[in-house]
BALOBA-1460 file (C-alpha; in Angstrom, 3 decimals):
// residues 302
<rec num="1" residu="x" x="130.161" y="63.500" z="-59.756"/>
<rec num="2" residu="x" x="130.859" y="61.582" z="-63.200"/>
<rec num="3" residu="x" x="131.895" y="57.949" z="-63.603"/>
<rec num="4" residu="x" x="133.101" y="56.643" z="-66.478"/>
<rec num="5" residu="x" x="133.763" y="52.968" z="-66.451"/>
<rec num="6" residu="x" x="135.076" y="49.966" z="-69.151"/>
<rec num="7" residu="x" x="135.847" y="46.565" z="-67.917"/>
<rec num="8" residu="x" x="137.187" y="46.605" z="-64.584"/>
<rec num="9" residu="x" x="138.361" y="49.839" z="-64.057"/>
<rec num="10" residu="x" x="136.590" y="53.135" z="-63.440"/>
<rec num="11" residu="x" x="137.154" y="56.449" z="-63.410"/>
<rec num="12" residu="x" x="135.345" y="58.834" z="-61.063"/>
<rec num="13" residu="x" x="135.762" y="62.603" z="-61.181"/>
<rec num="14" residu="x" x="134.226" y="64.716" z="-58.349"/>
<rec num="15" residu="x" x="133.798" y="68.823" z="-59.209"/>
<rec num="16" residu="x" x="133.837" y="70.402" z="-55.686"/>
<rec num="17" residu="x" x="132.608" y="67.724" z="-53.386"/>
<rec num="18" residu="x" x="129.946" y="67.424" z="-51.285"/>
<rec num="19" residu="x" x="129.695" y="65.785" z="-48.397"/>
<rec num="20" residu="x" x="126.939" y="63.052" z="-50.148"/>
<rec num="21" residu="x" x="130.349" y="62.148" z="-51.796"/>
<rec num="22" residu="x" x="132.636" y="61.585" z="-48.997"/>
<rec num="23" residu="x" x="129.867" y="59.339" z="-47.909"/>
<rec num="24" residu="x" x="129.595" y="57.593" z="-50.945"/>
<rec num="25" residu="x" x="133.005" y="56.979" z="-51.600"/>
<rec num="26" residu="x" x="133.075" y="55.772" z="-47.634"/>
<rec num="27" residu="x" x="130.036" y="53.697" z="-48.166"/>
<rec num="28" residu="x" x="131.164" y="51.288" z="-51.659"/>
<rec num="29" residu="x" x="135.006" y="52.005" z="-51.325"/>
<rec num="30" residu="x" x="137.550" y="50.493" z="-48.982"/>
<rec num="31" residu="x" x="139.739" y="53.345" z="-49.007"/>
<rec num="32" residu="x" x="141.528" y="54.767" z="-46.150"/>
<rec num="33" residu="x" x="139.907" y="57.158" z="-44.298"/>
<rec num="34" residu="x" x="142.889" y="59.761" z="-44.139"/>
<rec num="35" residu="x" x="143.131" y="59.420" z="-48.274"/>
<rec num="36" residu="x" x="139.195" y="60.695" z="-48.071"/>
<rec num="37" residu="x" x="140.031" y="63.050" z="-45.514"/>
<rec num="38" residu="x" x="142.356" y="64.626" z="-48.253"/>
<rec num="39" residu="x" x="139.888" y="65.111" z="-51.153"/>
<rec num="40" residu="x" x="137.900" y="67.655" z="-48.872"/>
<rec num="41" residu="x" x="141.257" y="68.989" z="-46.978"/>
<rec num="42" residu="x" x="142.910" y="71.839" z="-49.225"/>
<rec num="43" residu="x" x="146.669" y="70.940" z="-50.145"/>
<rec num="44" residu="x" x="149.005" y="73.854" z="-50.858"/>
<rec num="45" residu="x" x="152.036" y="71.888" z="-51.298"/>
<rec num="46" residu="x" x="151.332" y="68.486" z="-53.652"/>
<rec num="47" residu="x" x="152.317" y="65.214" z="-52.622"/>
<rec num="48" residu="x" x="152.502" y="61.914" z="-52.426"/>
<rec num="49" residu="x" x="151.434" y="59.455" z="-49.743"/>
<rec num="50" residu="x" x="151.339" y="55.812" z="-49.914"/>
<rec num="51" residu="x" x="148.265" y="53.770" z="-47.872"/>
<rec num="52" residu="x" x="148.046" y="49.740" z="-47.837"/>
<rec num="53" residu="x" x="145.141" y="49.607" z="-49.919"/>
<rec num="54" residu="x" x="145.434" y="52.940" z="-52.199"/>
<rec num="55" residu="x" x="147.897" y="55.740" z="-53.023"/>
<rec num="56" residu="x" x="147.024" y="59.682" z="-52.947"/>
<rec num="57" residu="x" x="148.274" y="62.291" z="-55.098"/>
<rec num="58" residu="x" x="147.849" y="65.970" z="-54.562"/>
<rec num="59" residu="x" x="148.640" y="67.626" z="-57.771"/>
<rec num="60" residu="x" x="148.553" y="71.705" z="-58.770"/>
<rec num="61" residu="x" x="147.928" y="72.709" z="-62.244"/>
<rec num="62" residu="x" x="148.261" y="76.288" z="-63.868"/>
<rec num="63" residu="x" x="145.266" y="77.750" z="-64.472"/>
<rec num="64" residu="x" x="144.508" y="81.121" z="-65.920"/>
<rec num="65" residu="x" x="142.663" y="83.589" z="-64.264"/>
<rec num="66" residu="x" x="141.208" y="86.108" z="-67.334"/>
<rec num="67" residu="x" x="140.234" y="88.758" z="-64.793"/>
<rec num="68" residu="x" x="143.094" y="89.376" z="-63.128"/>
<rec num="69" residu="x" x="145.248" y="88.035" z="-65.712"/>
<rec num="70" residu="x" x="147.361" y="85.415" z="-64.057"/>
<rec num="71" residu="x" x="148.400" y="81.853" z="-63.465"/>
<rec num="72" residu="x" x="147.073" y="79.963" z="-60.186"/>
<rec num="73" residu="x" x="147.280" y="76.453" z="-59.187"/>
<rec num="74" residu="x" x="144.050" y="74.911" z="-59.283"/>
<rec num="75" residu="x" x="144.180" y="71.225" z="-56.943"/>
<rec num="76" residu="x" x="143.767" y="67.924" z="-58.382"/>
<rec num="77" residu="x" x="143.100" y="65.206" z="-55.598"/>
<rec num="78" residu="x" x="143.565" y="61.938" z="-57.337"/>
<rec num="79" residu="x" x="142.978" y="58.450" z="-54.996"/>
<rec num="80" residu="x" x="144.480" y="55.401" z="-56.924"/>
<rec num="81" residu="x" x="143.215" y="52.043" z="-55.929"/>
<rec num="82" residu="x" x="143.927" y="48.524" z="-57.688"/>
<rec num="83" residu="x" x="140.361" y="48.883" z="-59.995"/>
<rec num="84" residu="x" x="139.667" y="52.457" z="-59.640"/>
<rec num="85" residu="x" x="140.783" y="56.340" z="-60.252"/>
<rec num="86" residu="x" x="138.945" y="59.168" z="-58.083"/>
<rec num="87" residu="x" x="140.265" y="62.523" z="-58.756"/>
<rec num="88" residu="x" x="138.884" y="65.601" z="-57.281"/>
<rec num="89" residu="x" x="138.935" y="69.295" z="-57.760"/>
<rec num="90" residu="x" x="137.162" y="72.201" z="-56.360"/>
<rec num="91" residu="x" x="137.422" y="74.381" z="-59.760"/>
<rec num="92" residu="x" x="136.009" y="73.450" z="-63.411"/>
<rec num="93" residu="x" x="139.221" y="72.054" z="-65.558"/>
<rec num="94" residu="x" x="138.576" y="72.387" z="-69.244"/>
<rec num="95" residu="x" x="140.901" y="69.672" z="-69.668"/>
<rec num="96" residu="x" x="139.430" y="66.992" z="-67.380"/>
<rec num="97" residu="x" x="135.882" y="67.397" z="-68.736"/>
<rec num="98" residu="x" x="137.396" y="67.421" z="-72.364"/>
<rec num="99" residu="x" x="138.819" y="64.245" z="-71.848"/>
<rec num="100" residu="x" x="135.983" y="62.971" z="-69.738"/>
<rec num="101" residu="x" x="134.159" y="63.569" z="-72.615"/>
<rec num="102" residu="x" x="135.806" y="62.190" z="-75.328"/>
<rec num="103" residu="x" x="135.742" y="58.876" z="-73.179"/>
<rec num="104" residu="x" x="131.947" y="59.299" z="-73.369"/>
<rec num="105" residu="x" x="131.708" y="59.420" z="-76.765"/>
<rec num="106" residu="x" x="134.701" y="56.966" z="-78.080"/>
<rec num="107" residu="x" x="134.738" y="53.361" z="-77.361"/>
<rec num="108" residu="x" x="138.461" y="53.719" z="-78.707"/>
<rec num="109" residu="x" x="139.554" y="56.037" z="-76.623"/>
<rec num="110" residu="x" x="137.895" y="53.943" z="-73.592"/>
<rec num="111" residu="x" x="139.720" y="51.098" z="-74.955"/>
<rec num="112" residu="x" x="143.082" y="53.191" z="-75.250"/>
<rec num="113" residu="x" x="143.086" y="54.497" z="-71.636"/>
<rec num="114" residu="x" x="140.785" y="52.275" z="-69.674"/>
<rec num="115" residu="x" x="142.103" y="48.858" z="-70.798"/>
<rec num="116" residu="x" x="145.046" y="48.152" z="-68.477"/>
<rec num="117" residu="x" x="145.124" y="49.370" z="-65.502"/>
<rec num="118" residu="x" x="143.690" y="53.117" z="-63.565"/>
<rec num="119" residu="x" x="147.670" y="53.872" z="-63.402"/>
<rec num="120" residu="x" x="147.539" y="53.867" z="-67.059"/>
<rec num="121" residu="x" x="144.361" y="56.008" z="-66.816"/>
<rec num="122" residu="x" x="146.256" y="58.279" z="-64.099"/>
<rec num="123" residu="x" x="149.426" y="58.506" z="-66.930"/>
<rec num="124" residu="x" x="147.180" y="59.362" z="-69.932"/>
<rec num="125" residu="x" x="145.409" y="62.378" z="-67.455"/>
<rec num="126" residu="x" x="148.632" y="63.703" z="-66.286"/>
<rec num="127" residu="x" x="150.036" y="63.659" z="-69.983"/>
<rec num="128" residu="x" x="146.673" y="66.096" z="-71.227"/>
<rec num="129" residu="x" x="147.432" y="68.424" z="-67.856"/>
<rec num="130" residu="x" x="151.376" y="68.946" z="-68.812"/>
<rec num="131" residu="x" x="150.315" y="69.017" z="-72.897"/>
<rec num="132" residu="x" x="147.861" y="71.605" z="-72.321"/>
<rec num="133" residu="x" x="150.699" y="74.287" z="-70.643"/>
<rec num="134" residu="x" x="152.664" y="74.930" z="-74.145"/>
<rec num="135" residu="x" x="149.164" y="76.269" z="-75.773"/>
<rec num="136" residu="x" x="149.818" y="78.810" z="-73.081"/>
<rec num="137" residu="x" x="153.188" y="79.276" z="-72.983"/>
<rec num="138" residu="x" x="153.318" y="80.025" z="-76.836"/>
<rec num="139" residu="x" x="150.393" y="82.781" z="-75.960"/>
<rec num="140" residu="x" x="153.320" y="83.887" z="-73.055"/>
<rec num="141" residu="x" x="155.642" y="84.092" z="-76.319"/>
<rec num="142" residu="x" x="153.801" y="85.904" z="-78.323"/>
<rec num="143" residu="x" x="152.606" y="88.585" z="-75.637"/>
<rec num="144" residu="x" x="156.906" y="89.170" z="-75.126"/>
<rec num="145" residu="x" x="157.155" y="89.751" z="-79.044"/>
<rec num="146" residu="x" x="154.696" y="92.263" z="-78.994"/>
<rec num="147" residu="x" x="155.960" y="93.586" z="-75.365"/>
<rec num="148" residu="x" x="159.391" y="94.182" z="-77.258"/>
<rec num="149" residu="x" x="157.974" y="95.536" z="-80.444"/>
<rec num="150" residu="x" x="156.126" y="98.327" z="-78.186"/>
<rec num="151" residu="x" x="159.102" y="99.131" z="-76.127"/>
<rec num="152" residu="x" x="161.208" y="99.922" z="-78.962"/>
<rec num="153" residu="x" x="158.284" y="101.719" z="-80.815"/>
<rec num="154" residu="x" x="158.745" y="104.579" z="-78.139"/>
<rec num="155" residu="x" x="156.022" y="103.520" z="-75.994"/>
<rec num="156" residu="x" x="157.637" y="102.328" z="-72.801"/>
<rec num="157" residu="x" x="155.447" y="104.472" z="-70.903"/>
<rec num="158" residu="x" x="152.211" y="102.279" z="-71.911"/>
<rec num="159" residu="x" x="154.715" y="99.177" z="-71.431"/>
<rec num="160" residu="x" x="155.711" y="99.080" z="-67.747"/>
<rec num="161" residu="x" x="152.185" y="97.790" z="-66.572"/>
<rec num="162" residu="x" x="152.171" y="95.122" z="-69.142"/>
<rec num="163" residu="x" x="155.431" y="93.602" z="-68.586"/>
<rec num="164" residu="x" x="155.014" y="93.681" z="-64.654"/>
<rec num="165" residu="x" x="151.140" y="91.917" z="-65.906"/>
<rec num="166" residu="x" x="153.152" y="88.730" z="-67.744"/>
<rec num="167" residu="x" x="156.150" y="88.796" z="-65.303"/>
<rec num="168" residu="x" x="153.795" y="88.056" z="-62.782"/>
<rec num="169" residu="x" x="151.890" y="85.059" z="-64.952"/>
<rec num="170" residu="x" x="155.786" y="83.703" z="-65.834"/>
<rec num="171" residu="x" x="156.496" y="83.635" z="-62.041"/>
<rec num="172" residu="x" x="152.910" y="81.878" z="-60.925"/>
<rec num="173" residu="x" x="153.767" y="79.769" z="-63.842"/>
<rec num="174" residu="x" x="156.854" y="78.565" z="-62.623"/>
<rec num="175" residu="x" x="156.137" y="78.279" z="-58.845"/>
<rec num="176" residu="x" x="152.913" y="76.409" z="-59.902"/>
<rec num="177" residu="x" x="154.942" y="73.619" z="-62.154"/>
<rec num="178" residu="x" x="158.242" y="73.335" z="-60.283"/>
<rec num="179" residu="x" x="156.753" y="70.986" z="-57.907"/>
<rec num="180" residu="x" x="155.309" y="68.826" z="-60.186"/>
<rec num="181" residu="x" x="158.412" y="67.225" z="-61.646"/>
<rec num="182" residu="x" x="158.807" y="65.620" z="-57.477"/>
<rec num="183" residu="x" x="155.867" y="64.281" z="-57.661"/>
<rec num="184" residu="x" x="155.827" y="62.406" z="-60.837"/>
<rec num="185" residu="x" x="159.927" y="61.094" z="-59.443"/>
<rec num="186" residu="x" x="158.012" y="60.009" z="-56.354"/>
<rec num="187" residu="x" x="155.732" y="57.807" z="-58.633"/>
<rec num="188" residu="x" x="158.401" y="56.439" z="-60.175"/>
<rec num="189" residu="x" x="160.120" y="55.743" z="-57.023"/>
<rec num="190" residu="x" x="157.303" y="53.971" z="-54.694"/>
<rec num="191" residu="x" x="157.025" y="50.355" z="-54.873"/>
<rec num="192" residu="x" x="153.403" y="50.054" z="-55.202"/>
<rec num="193" residu="x" x="151.489" y="47.228" z="-56.009"/>
<rec num="194" residu="x" x="148.995" y="48.935" z="-58.197"/>
<rec num="195" residu="x" x="151.871" y="50.987" z="-60.180"/>
<rec num="196" residu="x" x="152.824" y="48.434" z="-62.639"/>
<rec num="197" residu="x" x="156.929" y="48.340" z="-63.753"/>
<rec num="198" residu="x" x="156.404" y="48.850" z="-67.429"/>
<rec num="199" residu="x" x="154.019" y="52.047" z="-66.878"/>
<rec num="200" residu="x" x="157.584" y="53.857" z="-64.892"/>
<rec num="201" residu="x" x="159.287" y="54.280" z="-68.280"/>
<rec num="202" residu="x" x="156.071" y="56.268" z="-69.387"/>
<rec num="203" residu="x" x="156.096" y="58.735" z="-65.909"/>
<rec num="204" residu="x" x="159.821" y="59.133" z="-67.050"/>
<rec num="205" residu="x" x="158.718" y="60.725" z="-70.171"/>
<rec num="206" residu="x" x="156.270" y="62.824" z="-68.339"/>
<rec num="207" residu="x" x="159.141" y="64.316" z="-66.407"/>
<rec num="208" residu="x" x="160.784" y="65.053" z="-69.571"/>
<rec num="209" residu="x" x="157.500" y="66.884" z="-70.670"/>
<rec num="210" residu="x" x="157.856" y="69.200" z="-67.754"/>
<rec num="211" residu="x" x="161.698" y="69.632" z="-67.914"/>
<rec num="212" residu="x" x="160.646" y="70.987" z="-71.468"/>
<rec num="213" residu="x" x="157.897" y="73.013" z="-69.856"/>
<rec num="214" residu="x" x="159.891" y="74.613" z="-67.088"/>
<rec num="215" residu="x" x="163.042" y="75.455" z="-69.822"/>
<rec num="216" residu="x" x="160.729" y="77.135" z="-71.984"/>
<rec num="217" residu="x" x="159.756" y="79.104" z="-68.588"/>
<rec num="218" residu="x" x="163.156" y="80.041" z="-67.610"/>
<rec num="219" residu="x" x="163.601" y="81.118" z="-71.281"/>
<rec num="220" residu="x" x="160.686" y="83.283" z="-71.005"/>
<rec num="221" residu="x" x="161.923" y="84.443" z="-67.262"/>
<rec num="222" residu="x" x="164.742" y="85.577" z="-68.677"/>
<rec num="223" residu="x" x="163.597" y="87.368" z="-71.520"/>
<rec num="224" residu="x" x="160.972" y="89.210" z="-69.466"/>
<rec num="225" residu="x" x="163.796" y="90.950" z="-67.339"/>
<rec num="226" residu="x" x="165.805" y="91.389" z="-69.845"/>
<rec num="227" residu="x" x="162.849" y="93.373" z="-71.598"/>
<rec num="228" residu="x" x="161.905" y="94.947" z="-68.234"/>
<rec num="229" residu="x" x="165.801" y="95.938" z="-67.998"/>
<rec num="230" residu="x" x="165.881" y="97.527" z="-71.482"/>
<rec num="231" residu="x" x="162.301" y="99.202" z="-70.823"/>
<rec num="232" residu="x" x="163.332" y="100.920" z="-67.847"/>
<rec num="233" residu="x" x="166.647" y="101.758" z="-69.270"/>
<rec num="234" residu="x" x="164.821" y="103.381" z="-72.074"/>
<rec num="235" residu="x" x="162.345" y="105.018" z="-69.452"/>
<rec num="236" residu="x" x="165.037" y="106.870" z="-67.683"/>
<rec num="237" residu="x" x="167.019" y="107.777" z="-70.846"/>
<rec num="238" residu="x" x="163.616" y="109.394" z="-71.776"/>
<rec num="239" residu="x" x="163.576" y="110.863" z="-68.342"/>
<rec num="240" residu="x" x="166.811" y="112.288" z="-68.342"/>
<rec num="241" residu="x" x="166.446" y="113.779" z="-72.062"/>
<rec num="242" residu="x" x="163.513" y="115.600" z="-70.596"/>
<rec num="243" residu="x" x="164.992" y="116.692" z="-66.929"/>
<rec num="244" residu="x" x="167.981" y="118.183" z="-69.225"/>
<rec num="245" residu="x" x="165.750" y="120.128" z="-71.801"/>
<rec num="246" residu="x" x="164.217" y="121.932" z="-68.699"/>
<rec num="247" residu="x" x="167.826" y="122.344" z="-66.927"/>
<rec num="248" residu="x" x="169.141" y="124.302" z="-70.007"/>
<rec num="249" residu="x" x="165.655" y="126.466" z="-70.502"/>
<rec num="250" residu="x" x="165.596" y="127.771" z="-67.042"/>
<rec num="251" residu="x" x="169.588" y="128.230" z="-67.054"/>
<rec num="252" residu="x" x="168.809" y="130.206" z="-70.273"/>
<rec num="253" residu="x" x="166.130" y="132.517" z="-68.515"/>
<rec num="254" residu="x" x="167.896" y="132.456" z="-64.998"/>
<rec num="255" residu="x" x="169.919" y="135.558" z="-66.568"/>
<rec num="256" residu="x" x="166.927" y="137.156" z="-68.234"/>
<rec num="257" residu="x" x="164.795" y="137.098" z="-64.931"/>
<rec num="258" residu="x" x="167.868" y="138.776" z="-62.884"/>
<rec num="259" residu="x" x="168.096" y="141.131" z="-65.283"/>
<rec num="260" residu="x" x="164.320" y="142.076" z="-65.228"/>
<rec num="261" residu="x" x="164.414" y="142.149" z="-61.319"/>
<rec num="262" residu="x" x="167.185" y="144.644" z="-61.104"/>
<rec num="263" residu="x" x="165.267" y="146.905" z="-63.310"/>
<rec num="264" residu="x" x="162.248" y="146.345" z="-60.901"/>
<rec num="265" residu="x" x="164.241" y="147.061" z="-58.136"/>
<rec num="266" residu="x" x="165.968" y="150.483" z="-59.312"/>
<rec num="267" residu="x" x="164.544" y="153.741" z="-58.531"/>
<rec num="268" residu="x" x="164.691" y="155.225" z="-61.706"/>
<rec num="269" residu="x" x="164.558" y="152.589" z="-64.997"/>
<rec num="270" residu="x" x="167.829" y="153.109" z="-67.543"/>
<rec num="271" residu="x" x="166.026" y="154.556" z="-70.826"/>
<rec num="272" residu="x" x="163.000" y="155.177" z="-68.979"/>
<rec num="273" residu="x" x="162.254" y="158.240" z="-71.358"/>
<rec num="274" residu="x" x="163.108" y="156.555" z="-74.069"/>
<rec num="275" residu="x" x="160.204" y="155.620" z="-76.681"/>
<rec num="276" residu="x" x="162.015" y="152.620" z="-77.676"/>
<rec num="277" residu="x" x="162.906" y="151.269" z="-73.597"/>
<rec num="278" residu="x" x="161.297" y="148.014" z="-73.655"/>
<rec num="279" residu="x" x="162.705" y="146.905" z="-77.172"/>
<rec num="280" residu="x" x="166.319" y="148.158" z="-75.713"/>
<rec num="281" residu="x" x="165.669" y="146.028" z="-72.370"/>
<rec num="282" residu="x" x="164.551" y="142.944" z="-74.581"/>
<rec num="283" residu="x" x="167.522" y="143.115" z="-76.625"/>
<rec num="284" residu="x" x="170.010" y="143.054" z="-73.207"/>
<rec num="285" residu="x" x="167.759" y="140.305" z="-72.269"/>
<rec num="286" residu="x" x="168.517" y="138.419" z="-75.554"/>
<rec num="287" residu="x" x="171.995" y="139.211" z="-75.659"/>
<rec num="288" residu="x" x="172.545" y="137.660" z="-72.076"/>
<rec num="289" residu="x" x="170.408" y="134.447" z="-73.700"/>
<rec num="290" residu="x" x="172.816" y="134.349" z="-76.087"/>
<rec num="291" residu="x" x="175.809" y="134.459" z="-73.851"/>
<rec num="292" residu="x" x="174.387" y="132.211" z="-71.774"/>
<rec num="293" residu="x" x="173.969" y="129.716" z="-74.609"/>
<rec num="294" residu="x" x="177.556" y="130.189" z="-75.806"/>
<rec num="295" residu="x" x="179.173" y="129.339" z="-72.965"/>
<rec num="296" residu="x" x="177.084" y="126.097" z="-72.896"/>
<rec num="297" residu="x" x="178.238" y="125.314" z="-76.102"/>
<rec num="298" residu="x" x="181.736" y="126.099" z="-75.378"/>
<rec num="299" residu="x" x="181.310" y="123.889" z="-72.158"/>
<rec num="300" residu="x" x="180.195" y="121.342" z="-74.670"/>
<rec num="301" residu="x" x="176.767" y="121.212" z="-71.867"/>
<rec num="302" residu="x" x="174.477" y="121.288" z="-75.327"/>
């Protein structure tokens, strides 16, 4: 548990809250029991719930799993009271830890974020979390550029897996980010005493940030789908060319195979006593192959 306090405003952050943390909240704060229960109950859909003495929010933050190379939603539960902002999350979230550290070290930042109301602090926190998505999206754009270069460098086969991994990352990012806009819009619509009117214009700006992130993700989704289609087309074309070459070789060798089988079935092999019999029969086979190739060229199959 970490506590940051400035004048009347206090921010309490729980990472993977235990029973002692819940007891601490129950004994020291006048918070609705259902709101406290939400802190220890996983929420699979972001939501905003208004109570008489507090406002509960559950939002999902796009976090990155380095091992599996994909984005996943990290749940952040928030309780907003008149003088307190209480946050709870099961995973360690770098952006929140960094924000807490900055507030601890800088008196100026505490005055900026904790001078007015907990809702202003909440705005700053959500703004930091949304802004942290832009570097991630820039990294995805760099990966798209790399994949595009590799696709047209003749490495279509190697890019099949890379395209699938990046496509999954983009889709998971979109699935995590999209519901957050409705949460921000719900805050604007709530006429709760803890949400001052002057802060709503700032939350409107956060909605604009969310829309910009979504537009970037839309563009990246279209790009990865186009690259996937192009890569599959080039890969299919290579496969067709390979099959064409193998088919031509099989067609050219077929008359030679038939000729050799006919000789094997003959009781008396023509030119058997001729010292140049091998070369005579080899010549016939080559002639059959040349005739086959000529027919292919006339038919424009080659």
